[in-house]
N, C-alpha and C positions, 0 to 999 in steps of 0.2 A: 530538383530537391533544393529547398532554400531554407535560410534562417535556422530556427530551432530544430526543425526536422533533420537538417543536414548535420548539425552538431550532435544530436542524439545518435544518428547513424554512425558517425565517425567514432564517438565514444564507445558505442557497442562493439564496433570492429576492433578498437584498441583493447577493450576488455577481453574479447574472445581470443585475440592474439596472445595477450598476456596469460590468460588461463591455460591456453594450449601449451605455453612454455612452462607453466606450473611453477611450484616452489614459492617461498616467501620473498624472493628477490624481486618479484614483480610489483611490490608496493614501496612507496617512499613516504616516510613519516613527515607530516607537515607541522602539526601542533596538537596540543591537548588543552582543554579548558575545563574548569569546574562546571558540572552540569548534572544536577540531580533530577532524575525523571524516571518514568515508567517505560517509555519507548520513544523511538524517533521515526519520522517519515521525511521524505524530501520531495521537491518539485523539479520540473524540467529546467528551471532557471539556476539551479544549484543551491537553493536555500534548503536548510534542514530545520525541521520543526520538532522541538522537544516537548513531549506531553508529560506533565507531572500533575496527576490528580485533575483538578479543574482548570489548570493553567496550561497554555500553549505558548512557547517562546520560539521565535524564529532567529536563526543565525545564518550568516553568509558563509561561503566556503572557507573563509579564513578564521571562523569562530567568533566573529563580531556579532553581538546582539543587535538585531534590527527591528524588533517589535515583540510585544507580548499581548496576550488577551487572557483575562481571567474574570469569571463571574461566579462568586461563591455559591449562590443559590442554585446554580445549574447542576451541581454535583460533579462527580468525576467524568471525564471524557472517556467513553468506551472505545471508540475508534475514530480515526480522522483520515481524510483523503485530500491531498494537495496536488492531485494530477492536473488540476486547473489552478495555477497560482493566483488567478484573479477571483476565484470563488472556492475557498477552502471549506470543506465540509467537516463539521464536528457532530458526532452522534453521542447522545447521552442516554444510555440504556435505562438508567434508574427512572427517568421521567418520560421515556419514549419520545425524545425531542431531537430535532435536527436544527442546527444553526449553521449559517454561512458567514465567513469572514471575507472581506475584500483585501486588496493588495496592501492596505495600510494596517491590516490586522484589526479592523473594526467590524462590529456586527453589521451584516448586510441584510436589510429587510427584517421581517418578523420571523420568530422561531416557528418551526413546523412541528405541530403536535400530531403524533401518529395515531393516538387513540380515536379521535373523531373520524379518522380515515378507515377505521376498522381493524387496526393492528396495534393492540396494546402490549404485545409481548415481543415485538421485533428485537433482534439481538445484534444485527449488523446493518451497516448502510455504506453506500459508496456513491460517488458521482457517476453520471452517465452523460452521453452526448446530448446536445441541445438543451443544456441547463436542467436536465432531469436527474433522477437519482433512483438507485435500487435499494431495496431492503430485503433482509432475510427474516422470515417469520417462522420460528421453530414450532409453533402450535399447529400450523398447517403444512409445515415442511416445504416451503416454497419461496421462490424469489418473486418479487413484485416490483415493477418499474412504474414510477410516477413521473408525469410530465411536470414542467415548471408551473402549470396551472393546477397541480395536485390531482390530476386525473390518472387513473390506472390505464396503462396502454399495453403492458405486456405482463404475462404471468407464466411461470413454469409449470404449475401444477405440482402435485406431491412428488418430491424428488425421490423419496424412498421407494415409491411405487414405480417410478420411471426407471431408476437404476437397478432396482432389485436388491439394494442393500441399504442399511440404516446409516445416516450421516449425523455428524456432530461438528459442524463447521465453526471456524473461529476467525476467518478473514474473508473479505469480499472486495473485488477489484475489477474494474472494467478497463480494457485497453483495446484500441482499434474497434473491431466489430465483435469482440469476444468478452464474455463475463467469466471471471474466474472465482471459484468458491473453494477455499482451502479447508480440507477436512482433516481432523486429528488422526484418523485411522486409515482413510482410503487414499489420500493424495489430493490432487488438485482437479476439481471438476470443472469442465468447460461447457459454456452455453453460448449460443449465438445471440445477437442483439435483440432477437425476438423472444428469447427465453427457451428455445429448443435445446435439449441436451445434446452435446456432441460426443464427449468422451471424458475419461478420467485418466490423468497422468499419475501413475502409481509411485510418486515420490513421497516418501514417508519421513516423519520427524523434521518437517520443514519449519524452521523458526520464522522465516521472512521470505517474501518473494516479490518480484516485480516483472514486468514484461516490457522489453525494448525491441521494436520491430518484430521479428519472428523468434526472438530469443527469450526463453524463460530463465531469469536469473534468480537463484534462490540460495538460502543458507541452511546447511544441516551441520550441526556441531560446529566445528571450526573450519568447514570447507565451503567455499563459494563456488557454485556451479553455474554454468551457462549451457542451457539445453536448447538446441535449435529445433523448433517444432516442425519444420519442413524436412530438413535433412536427417533429423533424429540423432545428430552428433552432439556429444556432450564433452565439455572441458571443465576441469576442476582445479582449483588453486587453494592451498592452505593460506588462511589469513595470518597476518603478522601479529595478531593479538588473540588471546584465549578468554574463555569465560565471559563472552559477550552477552549482554542483556538484550540488545537490539542493534540493528544495523540498517544502513541505507546506502544506496549507490546512485550517483547521478553525475553525468558529464565527466567521467574519468575520476571522480572523487568518491572515496569511501569514508563513511562516517560510522563510528562504532561507539556505542554507549556501554560503559563498564564502571560499576561501583562509584558513581558520582562524578565521572569524568567523561567528556566527549572527545574521542580521538579522531583525528583527521589525517587521512592518507590520500595520496594520488597514485594513479597508475603510472609506473615508469615507462617512459617512451624510448 
């Protein structure tokens, strides 16, 4: 285990240990900065991205602004994925368009329009391995994977029919060999990298989630959970701040967006 993978592993072990201890004493306040936005995401390098309408701003772990991107004619950013900090995905639902940013927060290549690919009503998108991406299409109720050559190579089929229940997803994320689709009423649906349905984790009212190694880390209310998908053990900690609009966790750092401010905490060692 080397480099970034080792850092992620150690930070997850630290988080799990802290959650097991529980309580608010597991967090140490670092700073807060003015930051108006809709939601935040993070990358494995420790940067946090603030999405505010059609603008995305990147901050380091100390709250220093390191880059911005904004193009008014694109409309609001529906969702973003920074799991690859060298190729950040921005999805614009209003225009059915995907854009990629490079490490300098500049547009990378041409925008991808989904309508010519046969998907005018896609509502979610995320990065996939080998520079590909997934979309969720509510009209056909399926996940579709496109290669970097914009060729379909995987498709789930109608998820309602496969699972036996109706879904209304609002978040999509790939980690390792698994694709996660967060549903508002059912929990978090899991698919393999080929689009085959695996199972549904019945965690409800999840505001945010990520996956680190075998741990599903998610926020419900004011509680941060870490659920090990192999051992099925779960640890919970109360966050040191309430009424959070959005949260992100990376490399031992917790970022919380609340009422025009970005709060930064670290896991106590």
